[in-house]
Each structure stands twice: as C-alpha cells, then as structure tokens.
N, C-alpha and C positions, 0 to 999 in steps of 0.2 A: 484626707483628700477624697476627691470624687472617685478616683480609681478604686480605692478600697471599698467604697460604698457600692460601686458597680459589681465588684467581685462577690460581695456578700448577698447579692440579689438572687432570686430564684431564676431558673433557666428561662421561663416564659417572659420574665421582666427583662432579662438581658437581650432576648430575641427582639422584643418590642423596641428597646432602646436602639439596637443596631439598625432596625428597620427605619425608625424615625430619624436617627442620625444620618443614615444613608440618603433618605429623602431630602433632608435639609442641605446636605452637601451637594446633591444633584441640582437642587433649585438654585443654590449659589453659583454652581458651575454654569448653569443656563444663563446667568447674568454676567458671565465672564470672570467670576471670582474663584480663586482657588482657596479651599478651606479644609481644615482637618482638626481633630481634637487637640487641644492645647498640649496634652501630655505626649502626643505623637509628633508634634510639629518640630521639625529640625531646621526649618528655614522661615523665620518670622517675617522676613522681608518679602517673601513670595506667597505665603499662605496665611489666611486669616485664622485666628485661633477661635475654635468653637469650645465654649465652656458649658458642659451640661450642668444644670442646676435643678434642684428639687424645691418646688413651692411648699411641699408638705414638710420635709425634714430640714431644709436649708442647706443640704449638701451642695457643694460647688460654689457657694458664695464666697468662702475664704479664698478659693482658687481664683475666682474672678477678681476680687480685690487685690490679690497678690499680683496678678497680671497687670491690672490697671496702675499699680504703683511701680512695678519693676520694668515693664517694657519701655516706657518713655526714657528712662535713664539708660537703657541699653541702646535704644535706637537713636537717641539724640545726644550721645555723649559729647560730641564735639561742640554742640550748641549750648549745652548747659555747663560745660567745664569752664572754670575761671581762667581767663587769659589776661595778661598784662599788656 
C-alpha cells in the first residue's frame, strides 16, 4: 500500500509530499470540498478521498482501484441490494 511506500521514502521526499498534499487539500477547501488522505478518512460521506499515486513506481494504483470497487458497495448498499 501507499502508506508503506511513503514510510520508506527519504525525509525530504516525505516533506515534499506533505507540502503538496497540504496544498491540494487547501485548494479543494477553497472550492468548498472537504478532503483527506484515504487512509485517514473516517467519514467517507463528508470527506473526499485523496489517493496519492506514483507515475514512476505505480504505488497507490491498487489503493485507487480498491476504493473504486468498494466505496460504491458501501455507500449504495440499499440501492444495490436485492429486494423482492
């Protein structure tokens, strides 16, 4: 997962990630959107999930696909459940 990849990075890389992540969250907040990293998000109905990904190594893509496949089933359970 992306958390492990972040932990393995050098200090300056972590610092740059935190700065860019903070900037992205601020820009979303300016548009009236609450956002946080998906692994810190405790309220998926109130906060957008931000999934950090790496174009170089591909880290984060599995997390993104996991969220794309599991969130709809959690959020729309009443609509996708079979009813007679």
